[in-house]
Steps between C-alpha positions, in 0.01 A plus 500: 500500500188339645362589843557131594870524419532833677344352815747209488793736467374704794486183707849400387628838613328464835624140547141368514511304174334159520726261321414142402575232763709183455394178675658158499310229319535130407354383167513130412781451750706790364588784737447849364318830550185675401433876481182655646378845411268527794443364847206286386720245331460611136803370310702667226687175428437132562859396562842670491802281554750738660468755779698755295257476203204518737641814669560663161140425386364628834697826461397559137209741570724714718788479251276608211346791690846611617631500144201709386559742787870530418424565136244768588737657751776532238859599541657156464649553157372405158640147497347416839157632393515299174563184702224591744250554221601174331449306826162664560387430144594133532329472840185652358498280193598758238 
């Protein structure tokens, strides 16, 4: 596991994890949302139509790192770890 990932997991455990932010946005007259990864306005997405989808996208870094942490910690049963590894592989483009 990379030092970067380990530092994220440490922050998750200490409840200091910086998650992506969701803001309301209107594009061509259509209400929606955009996701920012920092406070300087850098966007992850241009337009997301539903609040639920926007929240899921914003939570994705935390979800991925939590799955990696759970897999590393172990003890969840073989089936659970197979699903965790599959989700992590898909999220990381493997």
